[in-house]
C-alpha positions in Angstrom: 136.5 187.4 -41.2 137.0 191.2 -41.6 137.3 193.5 -44.6 139.0 196.8 -45.1 135.6 198.5 -45.4 133.6 196.7 -42.7 133.6 194.0 -40.1 131.9 190.7 -41.0 128.6 190.3 -39.1 128.6 188.0 -36.2 125.9 185.4 -35.3 123.5 188.0 -33.7 123.9 190.4 -36.7 123.3 187.5 -39.1 120.1 186.6 -37.3 119.0 190.3 -37.3 119.7 190.5 -41.1 117.6 187.4 -41.7 114.7 188.8 -39.6 115.0 192.1 -41.6 114.9 190.3 -44.9 111.9 188.2 -43.9 110.1 191.2 -42.6 110.7 193.2 -45.8 109.5 190.3 -47.9 106.4 190.0 -45.9 105.6 193.7 -46.2 106.3 193.5 -49.9 103.9 190.5 -50.3 101.2 192.4 -48.3 101.7 195.5 -50.4 101.3 193.5 -53.6 98.2 191.7 -52.2 96.6 195.0 -51.3 97.4 196.4 -54.8 95.9 193.4 -56.5 92.8 193.6 -54.3 92.3 197.3 -55.1 92.7 196.6 -58.8 90.2 193.8 -58.6 87.7 195.9 -56.7 87.9 198.6 -59.4 87.4 196.1 -62.1 90.9 196.5 -63.6 91.6 192.7 -63.6 88.7 191.6 -65.7 89.4 189.7 -68.9 87.9 192.5 -71.0 90.5 195.0 -69.8 93.4 192.6 -70.7 92.0 191.0 -73.9 93.4 193.7 -76.2 96.9 192.7 -75.3 96.5 189.3 -76.9 95.1 190.7 -80.1 97.7 191.3 -82.8 96.0 194.3 -84.3 96.3 196.2 -81.0 100.1 195.8 -81.1 100.6 196.5 -84.8 98.3 199.5 -84.8 99.4 201.2 -81.5 102.1 199.7 -79.3 104.6 198.4 -81.8 104.8 201.7 -83.8 105.3 203.5 -80.6 108.0 201.1 -79.5 109.8 201.5 -82.9 109.7 205.3 -82.5 111.1 205.0 -79.0 114.0 202.7 -80.1 114.6 204.9 -83.1 114.9 208.1 -81.1 117.0 206.4 -78.4 119.3 204.7 -80.9 120.0 207.8 -82.9 120.7 209.7 -79.7 123.1 207.1 -78.4 124.9 206.8 -81.7 125.5 210.6 -81.9 125.9 211.4 -78.2 128.5 208.7 -77.4 131.3 209.8 -79.8 130.4 213.5 -79.2 130.7 213.1 -75.5 134.0 211.3 -75.9 135.4 214.1 -78.0 134.3 216.8 -75.5 135.5 214.7 -72.5 139.0 214.4 -74.1 139.0 218.0 -75.1 138.4 219.0 -71.5 141.7 217.3 -70.7 143.7 219.1 -73.3 146.8 221.0 -72.4 145.8 223.8 -74.7 143.6 226.4 -73.0 141.9 227.4 -76.3 140.6 223.8 -76.5 139.9 223.0 -72.9 138.0 226.2 -71.9 135.4 226.2 -74.8 134.8 222.5 -74.4 134.2 223.1 -70.7 131.8 225.9 -71.4 129.8 223.9 -73.8 129.6 220.9 -71.5 128.6 222.9 -68.4 126.0 224.9 -70.4 124.1 222.0 -71.9 124.4 219.9 -68.7 122.8 222.7 -66.7 119.7 223.0 -69.0 116.8 220.5 -68.5 116.5 218.1 -71.4 112.8 219.1 -71.9 113.8 222.7 -72.5 116.4 221.6 -75.0 113.7 219.6 -76.9 111.3 222.6 -76.9 114.0 225.0 -78.1 115.0 222.5 -80.8 111.4 222.1 -81.9 110.9 225.9 -82.2 114.2 226.1 -84.2 112.9 223.4 -86.6 109.6 225.1 -86.9 111.3 228.2 -88.3 113.5 226.2 -90.6 112.4 225.4 -94.1 112.3 221.9 -95.5 111.5 220.0 -92.3 108.0 218.5 -92.4 105.8 218.5 -89.3 105.7 214.7 -89.4 109.5 214.3 -88.8 110.0 217.5 -86.7 109.2 215.9 -83.3 111.7 213.2 -83.9 114.4 215.7 -84.8 113.6 217.8 -81.8 113.7 214.8 -79.4 117.0 213.5 -80.8 118.5 217.0 -80.7 117.6 217.6 -77.1 118.8 214.1 -76.0 122.1 214.4 -77.8 122.9 217.9 -76.4 122.2 216.9 -72.9 123.5 213.4 -72.8 126.7 214.2 -74.7 127.6 216.7 -72.1 126.9 214.2 -69.3 128.9 211.5 -71.1 131.7 214.0 -71.6 132.0 214.2 -67.8 131.9 210.4 -67.5 134.7 210.1 -70.0 136.8 212.7 -68.3 136.3 211.1 -64.9 137.1 207.7 -66.2 140.4 208.8 -67.7 141.4 210.8 -64.6 140.7 207.7 -62.4 143.6 205.8 -64.1 147.0 205.8 -62.4 149.2 208.7 -63.6 152.2 206.4 -63.8 150.8 204.8 -66.9 150.8 208.1 -68.9 154.2 209.0 -67.5 155.7 205.7 -68.5 154.2 206.0 -72.0 155.6 209.5 -72.4 159.0 208.2 -71.2 159.2 205.7 -74.0 158.5 208.5 -76.6 154.7 208.2 -77.2 152.9 211.3 -78.1 149.9 212.5 -76.1 147.4 211.4 -78.8 149.0 207.9 -78.8 148.9 207.7 -75.0 145.2 208.7 -75.0 144.0 206.4 -77.8 146.3 203.4 -77.2 146.7 203.3 -73.4 144.3 205.5 -71.4 141.0 205.4 -73.3 140.9 201.6 -73.8 141.3 201.1 -70.0 138.9 203.8 -69.1 136.1 202.3 -71.2 135.8 199.3 -68.9 135.7 201.5 -65.8 133.1 203.8 -67.5 130.7 201.2 -68.7 128.4 201.1 -65.7 128.0 204.9 -65.7 127.6 204.9 -69.5 124.9 202.2 -69.4 123.0 204.1 -66.7 123.0 207.2 -68.9 121.8 205.1 -71.9 118.9 203.8 -69.8 118.0 207.5 -69.1 118.1 208.2 -72.8 115.5 205.4 -73.4 113.2 206.8 -70.7 113.6 210.5 -71.7 112.1 209.8 -75.1 108.8 209.9 -73.3 109.3 213.7 -72.7 108.9 214.3 -76.4 105.7 212.4 -76.5 104.2 214.4 -73.5 105.2 217.8 -74.8 105.9 217.7 -78.6 103.4 215.0 -79.6 106.2 212.6 -80.6 104.6 209.1 -81.3 106.7 207.2 -78.8 105.6 204.3 -76.6 103.8 206.2 -73.9 102.1 208.6 -76.3 100.9 205.6 -78.3 99.6 204.1 -75.1 97.3 207.1 -74.7 95.5 206.4 -77.9 95.5 202.7 -77.2 93.9 203.2 -73.7 91.3 205.6 -75.1 90.1 203.1 -77.6 90.0 200.1 -75.3 89.2 201.9 -72.0 92.0 200.1 -70.1 94.2 202.9 -68.7 95.7 201.0 -65.7 96.4 197.8 -67.6 98.0 199.7 -70.4 100.3 201.5 -67.9 101.3 198.2 -66.4 102.1 196.7 -69.8 104.1 199.7 -70.9 106.1 199.7 -67.6 106.9 196.0 -68.2 108.1 196.8 -71.7 110.4 199.5 -70.4 111.8 197.2 -67.7 112.5 194.5 -70.4 114.3 197.1 -72.6 116.5 198.3 -69.8 117.2 194.8 -68.6 118.4 193.9 -72.1 120.6 197.0 -72.2 122.2 196.4 -68.8 122.6 192.6 -69.5 124.4 193.4 -72.8 126.6 195.9 -71.0 127.5 193.5 -68.2 128.4 190.9 -70.9 130.5 193.4 -72.8 132.3 194.5 -69.6 133.2 190.9 -68.7 134.4 190.3 -72.2 136.6 193.4 -72.1 138.1 192.4 -68.7 138.8 188.9 -70.0 140.5 190.3 -73.1 142.8 192.4 -70.9 144.0 189.4 -69.0 147.3 188.1 -70.3 147.9 184.5 -71.3 150.7 182.8 -69.5 153.8 181.9 -71.5 156.1 179.1 -70.3 159.8 180.1 -70.3 162.7 177.7 -69.8 164.3 177.9 -66.4 167.9 179.0 -66.2 170.5 176.8 -64.5 173.1 178.2 -62.1 175.6 178.4 -65.0 173.4 180.7 -66.9 172.1 178.3 -69.5 168.6 177.2 -70.1 167.7 173.9 -68.5 165.7 171.2 -70.1 163.5 170.7 -67.1 160.2 172.2 -66.2 159.9 175.8 -67.3 158.8 178.7 -65.1 155.6 180.3 -65.9 155.7 184.0 -66.5 152.8 186.3 -67.5 153.2 188.6 -70.3 151.5 192.0 -70.1 
């Protein structure tokens, strides 16, 4: 069986693929075995190193507050960056040059600057501002940097998602008298959201991980920065990194699983339900027999 993109593998190719898979798994097992042996030789697998992770006070004092700060910064950034990116992405498609050009300049400018520099600039701006305490300043700086950078990236994702739709849909909508705003909000944008979800989720995963930049440079009390204090008190640097990495993996898995569920739900919602219509007899009247099934779009 062949496909448009590739030829289906034959018996010899299938055997080679099986051998490659088995070889890769063996190498992976050997690598894990070597890593475990090295950790054991360095005394990183002793119970004393891992005992703090089963003590509730260790979590409530260090790790959970850091996790809360990570989720707070990422959540605020997502809530602000998503609509802001959608606005700028749609603005870049405007027919009016005075809207399209400034939006493009803003998007290209903030997309070209590293998010760490945006955080540092925002922090210095808040230092010179009155009424912002030093306790809340790192959170503001992290959220500002993440919003400016990720909103510009999401704007390009939105623009690409809308442009990927067939032009005939917009032309047909205009032909029946819909205004451009109605075409965008009622026809193009709802369809583009489903196509954009994988790219949007990938960017949201980046937002969660980039909160660590604020901890490394601005002293923001996120998860990795809290791990530093935790490891200093319990002298378990390597185990603490392993646990923090596992927490990040779980967070991103939850986010991607939710996005996959949402994408399936949106795709199912767009499928039409069949309606049974009566079949017409040759004379032009409706027969009383079995109706013909027709899908309504």
